[in-house]
C-alpha positions in Angstrom: -0.1 -0.1 0.0 1.1 3.6 -0.8 0.1 6.3 1.8 0.8 10.0 1.6 0.0 11.9 5.1 -0.2 15.6 5.4 2.5 15.7 2.8 3.8 19.1 2.0 6.7 19.9 -0.7 7.8 23.5 -1.2 10.9 24.2 -3.5 13.8 26.7 -3.0 12.1 29.3 -4.9 9.3 29.3 -2.2 6.9 27.8 -4.6 4.7 25.1 -2.7 4.2 22.2 -5.3 2.2 20.1 -2.8 0.0 21.4 0.0 -1.1 19.1 2.7 -1.4 16.0 0.4 -3.4 12.8 1.6 -3.6 10.0 -0.6 -3.8 6.1 -0.4 -3.4 3.7 -2.9 -4.1 0.1 -2.0 -1.9 -3.1 -3.6 -3.1 -3.9 -6.9 -5.1 -0.9 -7.9 -4.7 1.0 -11.1 -4.7 4.7 -10.5 -4.7 7.7 -13.0 -3.0 10.9 -11.4 -3.9 13.6 -13.7 -3.8 17.6 -14.0 -2.2 20.3 -15.8 1.5 21.1 -15.8 2.5 22.5 -12.4 -0.4 21.0 -10.6 2.0 18.8 -8.6 1.6 15.5 -10.1 5.0 14.9 -11.0 6.4 16.2 -7.8 4.2 13.6 -6.0 5.6 11.0 -8.0 9.2 12.2 -7.2 8.6 11.8 -3.6 7.4 8.2 -4.4 10.4 7.5 -5.9 12.6 9.2 -3.3 14.2 11.5 -5.7 12.8 14.4 -3.5 11.9 14.5 0.3 9.0 16.4 1.8 9.1 19.4 4.1 6.1 18.0 6.1 4.3 14.7 6.4 5.0 11.0 6.0 5.2 8.8 2.9 4.8 4.8 3.6 5.2 2.5 0.5 4.5 -1.2 1.7 5.4 -0.4 5.3 8.8 1.4 4.5 8.8 5.0 5.8 10.4 7.0 2.9 10.8 10.1 5.4 13.4 7.9 7.4 14.9 6.1 4.7 18.8 6.0 4.8 20.4 7.1 1.7 22.2 3.9 1.2 18.9 2.0 1.2 17.3 3.8 -1.4 18.6 1.7 -4.6 17.3 -1.5 -2.7 14.0 0.6 -2.4 13.9 1.3 -6.0 14.0 -2.1 -7.2 10.7 -2.6 -5.8 9.2 -0.2 -8.6 9.0 -0.1 -12.1 9.6 3.5 -14.0 8.4 4.0 -17.4 9.2 7.5 -18.9 7.7 9.3 -21.8 10.9 9.8 -23.6 11.6 5.7 -23.2 15.3 6.3 -22.2 16.6 3.1 -24.1 20.1 2.4 -24.7 20.7 3.2 -28.4 23.8 0.7 -28.9 21.9 -2.3 -27.2 19.3 -4.3 -28.8 15.8 -4.8 -27.5 16.9 -8.1 -25.9 20.0 -6.4 -24.3 18.0 -3.3 -23.0 15.7 -5.5 -21.0 18.5 -8.0 -20.0 20.4 -4.8 -18.6 18.0 -4.5 -15.7 18.9 -8.2 -14.7 22.5 -7.8 -15.3 23.1 -5.2 -12.6 21.5 -7.3 -10.1 23.8 -10.5 -10.9 21.3 -12.8 -12.3 22.9 -15.8 -14.5 22.9 -16.0 -18.1 20.2 -18.8 -17.9 17.9 -16.6 -15.4 18.5 -13.7 -17.9 17.2 -15.7 -21.0 14.3 -17.3 -19.1 13.2 -13.7 -17.3 13.9 -11.8 -20.6 12.0 -14.4 -23.0 9.0 -14.2 -20.6 8.7 -10.5 -20.6 9.2 -10.3 -24.2 6.5 -12.5 -25.1 4.1 -10.5 -22.7 4.9 -7.4 -24.2 4.6 -8.8 -27.8 8.2 -7.9 -28.5 9.4 -11.6 -29.0 10.4 -11.4 -32.9 12.1 -7.7 -32.2 14.8 -9.0 -29.7 17.7 -8.2 -32.2 16.4 -5.1 -33.5 18.0 -1.4 -32.1 15.7 1.0 -30.6 16.1 3.4 -33.8 14.6 0.5 -35.9 11.4 0.3 -33.8 8.3 2.3 -33.8 7.4 4.6 -31.0 4.7 2.0 -29.7 7.6 -0.7 -30.0 10.1 1.4 -28.0 7.7 2.1 -25.3 6.8 -1.5 -25.0 10.5 -2.0 -24.6 10.6 0.3 -21.8 7.9 -1.1 -20.0 9.4 -4.7 -20.6 12.7 -3.4 -19.0 10.7 -2.1 -16.0 8.9 -5.3 -15.5 11.6 -7.8 -15.9 12.7 -7.5 -12.4 8.9 -8.1 -11.1 8.4 -4.7 -9.4 5.4 -4.4 -7.0 4.6 -1.1 -8.4 4.7 0.5 -12.0 4.9 4.0 -12.4 4.3 5.2 -16.0 5.0 8.9 -16.6 3.0 10.2 -19.6 3.5 6.9 -21.2 1.4 7.7 -24.2 2.6 11.0 -24.7 4.9 10.6 -27.7 2.5 8.1 -29.5 -0.4 8.3 -31.8 -4.0 7.2 -31.0 -3.6 3.7 -31.9 -0.2 2.9 -30.3 -1.4 4.8 -27.1 -4.5 2.3 -26.8 -2.1 -0.6 -27.3 0.0 0.4 -24.3 -3.0 1.2 -22.1 -4.2 -2.2 -23.0 -0.7 -3.5 -22.0 -0.6 -1.7 -18.7 -4.2 -3.1 -17.9 -3.0 -6.6 -18.5 0.1 -6.0 -16.4 -2.4 -4.7 -13.5 -4.5 -7.7 -13.8 -1.6 -10.0 -12.8 -1.5 -8.0 -9.5 1.0 -5.1 -10.1 0.2 -2.0 -8.6 -0.1 0.5 -11.7 0.2 4.4 -11.3 -0.2 6.5 -14.5 0.5 10.2 -14.7 -1.4 11.7 -17.7 -3.2 14.7 -19.0 -5.0 12.9 -21.6 -8.6 13.2 -20.4 -10.0 11.2 -23.4 -8.0 8.2 -22.5 -9.1 8.6 -18.7 -12.8 8.9 -19.4 -12.7 5.9 -21.8 -10.9 3.5 -19.4 -12.8 4.5 -16.3 -10.2 3.4 -13.6 -9.6 5.2 -10.4 -8.6 8.9 -11.2 -6.8 11.5 -8.8 -7.4 15.0 -10.1 -4.8 17.7 -9.0 -4.7 21.2 -9.2 -2.4 23.9 -7.5 -0.7 21.4 -5.4 -3.9 19.9 -4.2 -6.1 16.9 -4.7 -9.3 18.4 -5.8 -11.2 15.2 -6.7 -10.7 11.5 -6.2 -13.0 9.3 -8.5 -13.3 5.4 -8.1 -14.3 3.2 -10.8 -17.7 2.6 -9.4 -18.5 6.4 -9.3 -17.2 6.9 -13.0 -20.7 6.6 -14.5 -21.9 9.6 -12.3 -19.0 11.7 -12.4 -16.9 10.9 -15.2 -18.9 12.9 -17.9 -18.0 15.9 -16.3 -14.2 15.2 -16.2 -13.4 16.9 -19.6 -15.5 20.0 -18.7 -14.0 20.5 -15.2 -10.4 19.7 -16.9 -11.1 22.6 -19.3 -12.2 25.1 -16.7 -9.3 24.4 -14.6 -7.8 28.1 -14.0 -4.3 27.2 -13.3 -1.8 28.9 -16.1 -1.0 26.0 -18.9 2.6 27.0 -19.0 3.3 27.6 -15.4 5.3 24.8 -14.2 7.7 26.6 -11.7 6.9 24.3 -8.9 8.3 21.5 -10.8 11.7 23.0 -12.2 13.6 23.5 -8.9 15.0 20.2 -8.2 17.6 18.9 -6.1 21.1 18.4 -7.2 20.8 14.6 -7.3 17.8 14.7 -9.4 19.6 17.3 -11.7 22.5 15.0 -12.3 20.1 12.2 -13.1 18.4 14.4 -15.9 21.9 14.8 -17.4 21.9 11.2 -18.3 23.2 9.4 -15.2 19.9 8.0 -14.5 21.1 4.1 -15.0 23.6 4.8 -12.1 21.1 6.4 -10.0 18.1 3.6 -10.7 20.2 0.5 -10.9 23.0 0.8 -8.2 23.9 -2.7 -7.0 22.7 -2.9 -3.4 23.6 -6.1 -2.6 27.2 -5.2 -1.7 28.4 -4.7 1.7 27.1 -1.3 3.1 29.6 1.6 3.5 30.1 3.5 6.5 27.8 6.2 7.1 28.6 9.8 6.1 27.0 12.9 6.2 28.6 14.2 2.9 25.9 14.0 0.2 28.5 14.5 -2.5 29.9 11.0 -1.8 28.1 8.4 -4.2 28.1 4.8 -3.6 30.0 2.4 -5.8 29.9 -1.4 -6.5 31.8 -4.1 -8.1 30.8 -5.7 -11.3 30.9 -9.7 -11.3 33.9 -11.1 -13.2 31.7 -12.8 -16.1 30.6 -12.2 -19.5 27.3 -10.4 -18.1 29.3 -8.2 -16.0 31.7 -7.3 -18.9 28.8 -6.2 -20.7 27.7 -4.3 -17.8 31.0 -2.3 -17.7 30.9 -1.8 -21.3 27.3 0.1 -20.9 28.6 2.3 -18.2 31.6 3.6 -20.3 30.8 6.9 -22.2 28.6 6.3 -25.0 29.4 7.6 -28.5 26.5 9.4 -30.5 25.3 7.1 -33.3 25.0 8.6 -36.7 21.3 8.2 -38.0 20.6 5.1 -39.8 20.8 5.3 -43.3 19.1 3.1 -46.3 21.1 0.2 -47.2 21.9 -3.2 -46.2 21.2 -4.2 -42.4 23.8 -3.5 -40.2 25.3 -6.5 -38.3 24.3 -6.1 -34.7 27.0 -5.7 -32.0 26.7 -7.6 -29.1 26.8 -6.7 -25.6 25.6 -10.0 -24.2 27.3 -13.2 -25.4 26.5 -16.9 -24.8 23.4 -19.1 -25.0 20.9 -15.9 -24.4 22.0 -14.1 -27.7 18.7 -12.9 -29.2 19.3 -14.8 -32.4 19.9 -18.0 -31.0 16.4 -17.7 -29.1 14.5 -16.5 -32.4 15.8 -19.6 -34.3 14.4 -21.9 -31.8 11.1 -20.1 -31.8 11.1 -20.3 -35.4 11.9 -24.1 -35.4 
């Protein structure tokens, strides 16, 4: 269960992004969080993922008190979450299979476990035939499905999708939402941040609407027949300025670093290593050893500075470069499926 109790978040600029928020999301729920830019919905999610801390109040996630969670325990906590972003954030020099397998590599799974788990999640997300393709060779919907598969492969308790259909056309958006419904039906708590009122009205799931840092309505599925008809009208009449998102721009330094491209280290730090000594110096970052294996060497390569790849040009299909070696190569698996 997720529980926000009297949570207030004020940025250094003095802008109050959240004002005395109270919200409870039960295990296995599907919940939309909606509102215009600057309404506070993104700040709420960043508190949930422990990228920000509240000024007041408490946040509980499955009996973990985030307001007292120590810095060294944050990576372990984040393993319990799956997060999907609007801009996909795929590794451009890795195949679909390797992008999904990356989440397993960093927690030290064996090659056999990686092959089994990645194959299952690719089947669930309809990507079995795309294992050896690179992100630039995929449609927008396929890239988003790859991002979802990567978020799910470690079996998180909670899946957070931040504007998962923002860059997709109507058909692909419907496909992604159907996939999230199937994931939710298997017991995963799903939280979707969106401003797509048409999609919200169509799906009739629990909908928490935010404005000016407050929750102004919380519509349950059984109530939607009575209140959902007015959702679009209410949304349009929101007097908050569309482009005033200053409350979400003043992030702390750790989040700014993540936005610069260091998100893999931030989210995937190996917490299985012995805990380091306590320190009050926030500038000290945690480190971990990479297993001395083929999978570990692939991880080391993935952490090296990446070169910008040229735009794909028409011509003969390029020979894929393998970050993973051994029996779980995508073409081995695909060959078996075709047999």
